[in-house]
C-alpha positions in Angstrom: 112.8 -91.0 85.4 114.4 -90.0 82.5 111.3 -88.1 80.4 111.0 -86.3 83.5 114.8 -85.6 84.0 114.3 -84.1 80.5 111.7 -82.0 81.6 113.5 -80.7 84.0 115.9 -79.7 82.4 114.5 -78.2 79.4 111.5 -76.2 81.5 115.3 -74.8 83.6 117.3 -74.0 79.9 114.9 -70.7 79.6 115.8 -69.3 83.3 119.5 -70.7 83.3 120.0 -68.5 80.3 118.4 -65.2 81.7 120.5 -66.3 84.8 124.1 -66.1 82.5 122.7 -63.8 80.3 122.1 -60.9 83.5 125.5 -62.2 84.9 127.3 -61.4 81.6 125.5 -57.7 81.7 126.3 -57.1 84.9 130.1 -58.1 84.1 129.6 -56.1 81.1 128.4 -52.8 82.8 130.9 -53.4 86.0 133.9 -53.8 83.1 132.5 -50.4 81.7 132.2 -48.7 85.1 135.5 -49.7 85.8 136.7 -48.0 82.7 134.8 -44.5 83.2 136.4 -44.4 87.0 139.9 -45.1 85.6 139.3 -42.5 82.3 137.8 -39.6 84.8 140.7 -40.6 87.4 143.7 -40.4 84.8 142.0 -37.2 83.3 141.5 -35.6 86.7 145.2 -36.5 88.3 146.7 -35.9 85.2 149.0 -32.7 84.5 149.4 -32.8 81.0 145.5 -31.9 80.7 146.1 -28.7 82.3 149.3 -27.8 79.4 147.0 -28.6 76.0 146.1 -25.7 74.2 142.5 -25.0 74.0 140.9 -25.0 70.6 138.2 -22.7 69.8 137.3 -20.9 66.7 135.3 -17.3 66.2 132.0 -18.0 65.1 131.4 -16.5 61.6 128.0 -15.1 60.5 125.6 -16.4 58.1 126.0 -12.9 56.6 129.7 -13.0 56.4 129.4 -16.3 54.7 126.9 -15.4 52.3 128.8 -12.2 51.5 132.2 -14.5 50.8 129.8 -16.6 48.9 128.2 -14.0 46.7 131.9 -12.1 46.1 133.5 -15.3 45.1 130.4 -16.0 42.6 130.4 -12.6 41.4 134.2 -12.6 41.0 134.0 -15.9 39.0 131.0 -14.1 36.9 132.3 -11.5 36.2 136.2 -12.9 34.8 134.4 -16.1 32.6 133.6 -18.5 34.5 134.9 -21.2 36.6 136.2 -23.0 33.1 138.5 -20.2 33.1 139.1 -18.4 36.3 139.3 -19.6 39.8 139.4 -17.7 42.6 142.2 -17.6 45.6 141.6 -20.6 47.8 140.7 -18.1 51.1 137.3 -17.2 49.1 136.2 -21.0 49.8 137.3 -21.6 53.4 133.5 -20.9 55.1 135.0 -21.7 58.4 137.4 -18.6 58.6 134.7 -16.4 56.7 137.2 -15.6 54.0 139.8 -15.8 56.0 143.4 -13.7 54.9 140.9 -12.6 52.0 138.6 -10.7 54.4 139.2 -7.0 54.6 136.6 -5.6 56.2 133.1 -6.0 58.1 132.4 -2.3 59.1 129.1 -1.6 57.1 128.9 -4.6 54.9 131.5 -7.2 54.2 135.4 -6.5 51.6 136.8 -9.1 49.9 140.2 -8.4 48.4 141.7 -11.4 46.3 143.3 -12.5 43.6 142.2 -15.5 40.9 143.5 -16.8 38.0 143.2 -19.5 35.4 142.2 -23.0 37.3 145.0 -24.6 38.8 146.7 -21.5 39.8 147.3 -22.0 43.3 148.2 -25.4 43.2 151.1 -25.3 40.6 152.8 -22.1 41.3 152.6 -20.0 38.7 150.8 -16.1 39.0 147.6 -15.1 39.7 146.5 -12.6 36.5 143.6 -11.3 38.3 142.8 -9.0 41.8 139.5 -8.5 42.6 137.8 -5.9 45.7 134.5 -6.5 46.1 132.2 -4.9 48.4 129.4 -6.9 49.8 126.2 -5.4 51.9 125.3 -5.9 55.0 123.5 -8.9 55.1 125.6 -10.6 52.7 122.6 -10.7 49.6 123.9 -6.8 47.7 127.1 -6.4 45.9 127.7 -2.8 46.8 130.3 -2.0 44.4 133.4 -3.6 42.5 136.1 -1.7 43.9 138.9 -3.5 41.7 139.2 -6.0 39.2 141.6 -5.7 37.0 145.5 -6.8 37.1 147.0 -7.3 40.2 148.3 -4.4 41.8 151.6 -4.0 43.8 150.7 -4.3 47.6 147.1 -5.3 48.1 144.9 -2.6 49.6 144.3 -3.6 53.2 142.0 -0.9 54.0 138.2 -0.6 53.9 136.8 1.8 51.7 134.3 4.1 52.8 131.4 3.6 49.7 130.1 7.7 51.1 133.5 9.4 50.3 135.6 6.9 47.8 134.1 7.2 43.9 
């Protein structure tokens, strides 16, 4: 009789475990459903959601990112390499396509930026170089380096026309 009772308990064990696991899964699912429902209710009924700012980013084209990278690389090469020259931080901001350094995108991309010895923006020292460079519309060729020298007073912000400016 004892062996019969043990066999019954052992044979029932997998079924009981399965049922218990099912109960646990159902409880978890119902708890998740309650949480999801509560979160949805809070989101729909909350007046604070209407006052949250909408975050949006302007899409920067691949050509503009290529142009920015080419302009930066060209300026670095023209000014002696990374061991002696670093461009303005806006020239590494690919998410903004050059940000404040980006001047124009009419028939190409024009960038105007400062540069100097490594660490110049971080340590507060003055830039030693200003570069204005125009890159073609596909971002793959340098059209012209308009200026690469001592920083000018009042950085030019108007785009230049390569057909009329020489």
